[in-house]
Each structure stands twice: as C-alpha cells, then as structure tokens.
C-alpha positions in Angstrom: -12.8 -3.6 -13.0 -12.2 -0.9 -10.4 -8.6 0.4 -10.3 -6.3 -0.9 -7.6 -2.8 0.0 -8.7 0.7 0.4 -7.2 2.9 3.2 -8.5 6.6 2.9 -7.7 8.1 6.4 -7.2 11.3 5.3 -5.5 12.9 1.9 -4.7 16.5 2.7 -3.5 17.8 2.7 0.0 19.7 5.3 2.1 20.3 8.1 -0.5 19.3 9.2 -4.0 21.5 7.8 -6.7 21.7 8.2 -10.5 19.7 5.0 -10.8 17.2 5.1 -8.0 15.2 7.5 -5.7 14.6 6.6 -2.0 11.4 4.8 -1.0 8.1 6.1 -2.1 5.0 4.4 -3.5 1.5 5.6 -4.3 -1.5 3.2 -4.2 -4.3 4.3 -6.5 -7.6 2.8 -5.3 -10.5 3.9 -7.4 -8.7 7.2 -8.1 -8.1 7.9 -4.5 -4.3 8.2 -3.9 -2.5 6.9 -0.8 1.2 7.6 -0.5 3.5 5.1 1.4 6.7 6.7 2.5 8.1 9.9 1.0 11.8 9.9 0.3 13.7 12.7 -1.4 12.4 13.5 -4.9 8.9 12.1 -4.2 7.1 15.1 -5.6 9.1 15.1 -8.8 8.4 11.4 -9.3 4.7 12.1 -8.4 4.5 14.6 -11.3 6.4 12.3 -13.8 3.9 9.5 -13.2 1.0 11.8 -13.9 -0.5 11.7 -10.4 -2.7 14.5 -9.1 -2.0 16.3 -5.8 -5.8 17.0 -5.4 -6.4 13.2 -5.0 -3.8 12.6 -2.3 -5.3 12.8 1.2 -3.5 10.1 3.1 0.3 9.6 3.6 1.6 6.6 5.5 5.2 6.8 6.9 6.7 3.4 7.9 9.5 4.7 10.1 11.6 7.8 10.9 14.6 7.3 8.8 15.4 10.1 6.3 15.2 8.0 3.2 11.6 7.4 3.9 10.4 10.9 4.8 12.8 13.6 3.7 10.5 14.3 0.8 7.5 15.0 3.0 8.1 18.7 4.0 8.7 19.7 0.3 5.7 17.7 -0.9 3.4 19.3 1.6 4.8 22.8 0.8 4.2 22.3 -2.9 0.6 21.1 -2.2 0.0 24.3 -0.2 1.4 26.4 -3.1 -1.1 24.6 -5.4 -3.8 25.5 -3.0 -4.9 21.9 -2.4 -8.0 22.1 -0.2 -9.6 19.8 2.3 -7.3 17.8 4.6 -4.2 15.5 4.4 -3.8 12.9 7.1 -0.3 11.8 7.9 0.0 8.4 9.6 3.3 8.5 11.4 5.1 7.7 14.6 4.8 10.3 17.5 8.2 11.9 17.1 7.6 12.3 13.4 4.3 14.0 14.0 5.9 16.4 16.4 8.7 17.3 13.9 6.4 17.7 11.0 4.1 19.9 13.0 7.0 22.2 13.9 8.1 22.4 10.3 4.7 23.1 8.9 3.9 25.7 11.6 7.1 27.5 10.6 7.0 27.3 6.8 3.3 26.8 6.0 1.3 28.2 8.8 -1.2 29.6 6.3 -1.6 26.3 4.5 -5.0 26.0 2.6 -5.5 22.5 3.8 -5.7 20.9 7.2 -2.9 18.5 8.3 -4.2 15.7 10.6 -1.6 13.6 12.4 -2.7 10.0 13.1 0.0 8.7 15.6 1.1 5.2 15.1 2.4 3.4 18.2 5.3 0.9 18.1 4.1 -2.7 17.5 0.5 -1.9 17.1 -1.9 -3.7 14.7 -4.7 -1.3 13.9 -7.0 -0.2 11.1 -5.8 3.3 10.4 -8.0 4.0 7.4 -11.4 2.8 6.2 -13.9 3.8 3.5 -16.6 2.0 1.6 -14.2 -0.1 -0.4 -10.9 -0.3 1.4 -9.2 -0.7 4.7 -5.5 0.0 5.6 -4.0 -1.6 8.7 -0.7 -1.6 10.4 1.5 -4.4 11.6 5.0 -4.4 13.2 8.2 -4.7 11.3 11.6 -5.4 12.8 14.2 -2.8 12.1 16.7 -0.7 14.1 14.0 1.8 14.9 10.2 1.4 15.4 8.8 0.5 12.0 5.4 -0.5 10.7 4.1 -2.2 7.6 0.8 -1.5 5.9 -1.8 -3.8 4.4 -4.3 -2.4 1.9 -7.4 -4.7 1.8 -10.2 -4.3 -0.7 -13.5 -5.0 1.0 -15.7 -7.8 -0.4 -17.4 -6.8 -3.6 -21.0 -7.0 -4.5 -22.4 -10.0 -6.3 -23.3 -9.8 -10.0 -27.0 -9.6 -11.0 -28.2 -12.2 -13.5 -30.2 -10.0 -15.8 -32.3 -12.8 -17.2 -33.4 -13.9 -13.7 -34.0 -10.4 -12.5 -36.3 -9.9 -15.4 -38.0 -13.3 -15.1 -38.8 -12.7 -11.4 -39.7 -9.0 -12.0 -37.4 -7.8 -9.2 -38.2 -4.1 -8.5 -35.4 -1.6 -9.1 -35.6 -0.6 -5.4 -34.6 -4.1 -4.4 -31.6 -4.6 -6.7 -29.0 -3.1 -4.4 -30.1 -5.4 -1.6 -30.0 -8.4 -3.9 -26.4 -7.5 -5.0 -25.5 -7.4 -1.3 -26.8 -10.9 -0.9 -30.4 -10.6 0.1 -33.1 -13.1 -1.1 -36.2 -11.7 -2.8 -39.5 -12.3 -1.2 -42.6 -12.1 -3.3 -45.9 -10.6 -2.0 -47.3 -14.1 -1.6 -44.3 -15.0 0.7 -42.4 -17.1 -1.9 -38.7 -16.7 -1.4 -36.4 -16.5 -4.4 -32.9 -17.5 -3.2 -30.1 -15.0 -3.9 -28.1 -17.7 -5.6 -30.7 -17.8 -8.4 -30.6 -14.1 -8.9 -26.8 -13.4 -8.8 -23.5 -14.9 -9.7 -20.4 -14.7 -7.4 -18.6 -11.4 -6.8 -15.2 -10.8 -8.2 -12.5 -11.7 -5.7 -11.2 -8.9 -3.5 -7.4 -8.2 -3.6 -4.9 -7.1 -1.0 -1.4 -5.5 -0.9 1.1 -5.7 1.9 3.9 -3.1 2.1 6.9 -4.4 4.1 9.3 -1.6 4.6 12.7 -1.9 6.3 12.8 -5.1 8.3 15.0 -8.1 9.1 13.9 -11.6 8.2 11.2 -12.5 10.7 8.4 -15.1 10.3 6.1 -13.0 12.4 5.8 -10.7 9.3 4.6 -13.7 7.2 2.0 -14.5 9.8 0.7 -10.9 9.9 0.4 -10.7 6.1 -0.9 -14.2 5.6 -3.2 -14.6 2.6 -2.4 -11.3 0.9 -2.3 -11.3 -2.9 0.7 -9.1 -3.6 3.6 -8.4 -1.2 6.2 -5.6 -1.5 9.2 -6.6 0.7 12.5 -4.9 1.1 15.5 -6.7 -0.4 18.4 -4.5 0.4 21.2 -7.1 -0.1 22.1 -10.4 -1.8 22.6 -13.6 0.1 26.4 -13.1 0.6 25.5 -10.2 2.8 23.0 -11.9 5.1 24.9 -11.1 8.2 25.2 -7.4 7.4 21.5 -7.4 6.6 20.7 -8.9 10.0 23.0 -6.4 11.8 21.4 -3.4 10.1 17.8 -4.6 10.3 17.4 -5.4 6.7 16.6 -8.5 4.5 18.2 -10.3 1.6 16.3 -11.0 -1.6 16.0 -14.6 -0.7 14.6 -13.8 2.7 12.0 -11.5 1.1 11.0 -14.4 -1.1 10.8 -16.7 1.9 8.4 -14.3 3.6 6.2 -14.1 0.6 6.2 -17.9 0.2 5.3 -18.4 3.9 2.5 -15.8 3.6 0.9 -17.6 0.7 1.2 -14.6 -1.6 0.6 -14.8 -5.3 3.2 -12.1 -6.3 6.2 -10.4 -4.8 7.7 -7.0 -5.5 11.2 -6.4 -4.1 12.9 -3.1 -3.6 14.9 -0.8 -1.2 18.0 -1.8 -3.1 21.5 -1.0 -1.8 23.4 1.5 -3.9 26.2 -1.1 -4.2 24.4 -2.8 -7.0 24.7 -1.5 -10.6 22.1 -4.1 -11.6 19.5 -5.9 -9.5 19.5 -9.0 -11.6 21.3 -11.0 -8.9 18.6 -10.0 -6.4 15.9 -11.0 -8.8 17.6 -14.4 -9.5 18.0 -15.2 -5.8 14.4 -14.3 -5.0 13.2 -16.3 -8.0 14.9 -19.4 -6.7 12.5 -19.4 -3.8 9.3 -17.7 -5.1 7.9 -18.1 -8.6 6.5 -14.6 -9.4 8.9 -11.8 -8.5 9.0 -8.3 -9.9 11.9 -5.8 -9.5 10.6 -2.5 -8.3 11.8 0.4 -10.5 10.9 4.1 -10.7 7.9 4.6 -13.0 6.6 1.0 -12.6 2.8 0.6 -12.3 1.5 -2.7 -11.0 -2.2 -3.5 -11.4 -3.6 -5.7 -8.6 -6.3 -8.2 -9.8 
C-alpha cells in the first residue's frame, strides 16, 4: 500500500514547554512531504523524525499566530544552508506572505531554491495543491484571526487486474493501463469484455482533515464531512468551555462532536494548553463522545488506511 502517513512534530499551544512543541505536522504521501504549520522547534523535530528536507516542497500555514509559524524562517534558512534545490511553495495568508518575503529577502537573498507564495484568502474553499494522486483543499475555521483548515484527499485508485482473466482473454500489455482505469476490452471482432470481468475493485482512497485553531462550529463538520481521519484542536477540558469560546478554541468534547458529526472513522486531538501535565482528562472526555481517539504527541506517526 502506498504511504499516507501523518507525522506529529508539535502538538502544544501558545509556547514551547518541557513536554510539547508548538503546532507542526508533516504529511508523508508517497514520499512527498507536506508540512502543516511550523511552530518553534519544527526543524529539530523534523530531523528527529528522520524526515528529509529535500522532499519538502509545500508548507501550509493555517493562520498568523506565532505558535504556528515562528519556526518557518529558521526552517527555510536551514534548507538554504543545505542547498535544497527546486522550489518551496508556502500557502499562507497575505500578511504572512509579505512578512516572510521581507525576512527571506534580508537573510536569504541568495537562497538556492525559489520560494513561491500561494496567498490564501479568508473564508475561501479552494484546491491549493494537486498532483496525480492527491489534492489539498482549504476550508474556513473560526478563530480570533483568519484561519484555515486543510483537507488532504487521496485520488481514486486504479482497479486491480485479475491475472487469470487478463491471460484468458489475451489482453495486450498496451491495454492494461486503460483496463486498470476502468475501460472495457474490445476484441478485433467487436466482442466487448466488460471491465468487471477483468478487474477487482480498487482499494478505498483515504482522506485527512487538519482543523487548526477554531471554536466549536458545525460548519466545520459540514466542510469535512466524510473524511477518514480528523485532527482537531482540543485546547481545553469541558470545565473551560466558556474560556475556549472566548479565545476561539475548542474543548476535547467539542472536537469529538465535530468528528462524530463529520462521520469520521478516527480522531486525533492536539494543541493542548500548557496547564495540563497530562492529557488523559482530554482523552477521556473526547472518548465519551467518539470511539476512536488518539492523543497527539511529538514523534507520533499515524498511518492512514
């Protein structure tokens, strides 16, 4: 099975602590790396998890709060020192693009790679990345400042060839790709061999939604409806629901309610407040609502399947 893996580099909120780093994740899709948010310490965590700078070409920033992007200037500078080539596209709000351009023009004007800024507009829903196997799209979140979530969707996979039937019907090699893509096979005499006889169903595609800082809002559940795995911030426990709302955050129970409403199969919670010495309370509260909950933690790798 092709790799589709989530790497947790940081899962704390606000500031680095002795237990957690600020928000940062890396999606590994078929050995292409996509970073989501880039809090302080991101490049150190990147190294610890055995990831390669040369495979990182897209960075997605959810919003312009420091705990989600203070690691970005240092990361890009290090990549320049390592003479990473090609280009890096940063998907970011307009003011962030302006600030990063000023920083990089001052400190890394001779960078060996091109930095491309893809400006995200507040509230937009747009495909910001696409290749042969994957799309990444934005959707709005509801924080104290413009904020966006990201959905990584694996494209539909090819059907599996039935070797016995391919041999029996003597399908030419040149036709195999078309058959895997769903085409029937037509003999020279006009006889049609239905695709269903030549193939078996493709493996199901999977999807991942990253819900950064946001208050509880059922519009989020609607936007991510049908995804397989959801990451949703869970800054506070239920006793702090009012503070969560005031500060544009969610409780663990609220994160679970979003995953439940979205019809997800699995939930990862993170962005933990530094007030907690253990996140077991948050895990327990989320688990009362949603059956399959994972606590984010630095170094965690989650395979999507």
